[in-house]
N, C-alpha and C positions, 0 to 999 in steps of 0.2 A: 388699559390699567388692568395690570394679572397681579391676583392673590397671590398669595406664596400659601405654598403648601409644607406640610410637615414634609421632612424625608427620616427615612428611617436611618439611625445613626448608627455605624459599625466600628470597633476599637480597631485602632492601628498605633503601630509602635511606628513612636518617631521622638529624635532628639531633636531639642529646641535650646538657644539660650534663655536662661531667666530670664530679662525682661521680657523677652519674644514671649514665650508659654505664658508669662502673666497678661502681657496685654490680649492676647489671642482671647485667652481664657475671659481676662475682665471685658473683651468688646462683646464676646457672646452671652454672657450672662446679664449687661448692662441694657443691650438690646431684648433678650428673651422677657428684662422686667420692665421694661417701657410698654412692650406687646400686651404684657398680660397683667397690667397699671389698668384700672377702670377707668379712674379719671382723668381729667384733659386740661389743661390749659384753657383751652380752645373751644369751648362749649360755645359759648356766645356764637361761633357759626354755624349753629346749626341753626339760628335763627334770622340767619342775614337773608335775607330774597335774592338768590342767584341772578338770577335771569335782570331784575332790577337792576343787580350789581352791575352787572357786564355791559348792561346800556349803560348804563350813567357815566362808566371808564371810559365807553367808545366814545362818548358825546364831546364828554369837557376836556380827559387827557389825551385823546384819540388811542386808544389802544382797542385795535379789534384783534378778537380772538376767534380762533379757528374751534368749531367742536371739541377737537381732541385736546386742544390746548384749555377750552373750559373745562373739562372733565379731570384736569391734571389739577389746575387750580383747587379746585372743590375736594381733589383726594389729600391736598399738600394738608385742610383744614378737617380732613376726615381719618388722617393713616397718624400715628406717632412719629414715625419714620419714610419717608418718601426721598426716590431720589427723579431727578430729572436731567433727561440724557437726549442727544442727538447731535445732529452734525452741524457745522457753523448753518448760519440762516434757518432753522429749524425754527425759532421760536421759542427759546428758551430763556431769553434776556426780557421778552416781551412777555413772555408767562410769569417769570419771578415780578414783573414790575406787579400786576394784575397780583400778587399774592400779598405782594407790599402793601399798595391799595386797600386789598380788603384786611388788612393786621391792624391797616388806620381806620379803619371805616370802625373795628371792632372794638379800636381802640388797646390792640393788645402790643405786649413790650416784645421789641424781637430786635436780635445783633445781627447784622450781615457780617462775615469773618472767612480771611482765604489763607491758603498757607504762605505766599508771602506778600510782599508791601507792595508789588508792581501786583500783582492781582488784587489785592484789597482795594487799589486806585484805581483800577478798569470796573471793577464793581461800583466804588462810588460814581465816579463818571456816567456807567448804564444805568446805574438807578437813581443819580441823585439824592442819594441819600450816603449818612458815616459809614462805613466801613475801614475794620481795621484786619492787620495778621491774625490769626488764630494765638498767639504768643502774645502776644498786647491782650485780648481779650480775655486770655485765664489769668493776665495778669504774671507773668514769668519775670522771676526775679534767680539771678545767676547763683549758684551754689544753696538756692532754695528748692527750686524746684515753679509751680504753679500757685498762685495764689488759690484760685477757683476750683474745689472736688467735690468731692461728696459731703465735706466736710461745711464750706463755701461755696454754692449753687449759684449759677449763674443766675439773675434775677429776667429771668425772659419767657416772654411763653412761645418763643419759637427762635429758633437760631437758623441762620441759612449760612451753607457752606458751601462758597464757590471753588471750584475746579478742585471737589474732595476729590478726585482721582492721584491728586499731589502729596496725599497725606500718606505716611507711613503710620502703620501701626502704633504703635508706643504714642503717636501722639493726636492718633483717632481715638486710642485708649481715654486718653485724658480729658478731650472733647467729652464724651459721654460722661464721664467722671463729674462732670461741671453741668450738667444736667439733671434736672430731678426725672422720675419716671412718668409723671405727667408733662 
């Protein structure tokens, strides 16, 4: 797990289509707002006895995690934005199942979403929990747009987006707008 570092920005002239420009600026501002907000919906995770939790899920749910996976699970609760990545068979799904168990242990509200219906179905099968497309989660209405945004945020403490590499910039911005900085 590596800490993000601040890089000095330089001015570069670029040509954008307006929706992409606004989405890129919006994504940067929303993530910055999340990272600088002192509040957190997951404060209860700080009181979780992590060693006992990992032992319990190993016994009751047959979820055995490596030290690196345990670190990733804990970091998902300590950071506002976490990215879990790795090749096939590296334990991403097992780690996600542990995150979900921790969320349920602290009675946190969460949602699982994917960019496509097929990916949402795989996420549901892998976790045993309901998953849906991002468009359905955000309440997309043709001709209207998304129901959930900064004025009507999602009622979740954590949002898990599977297959995030499939998101385009505009959709990612809409996901972030539907989340509070906490």
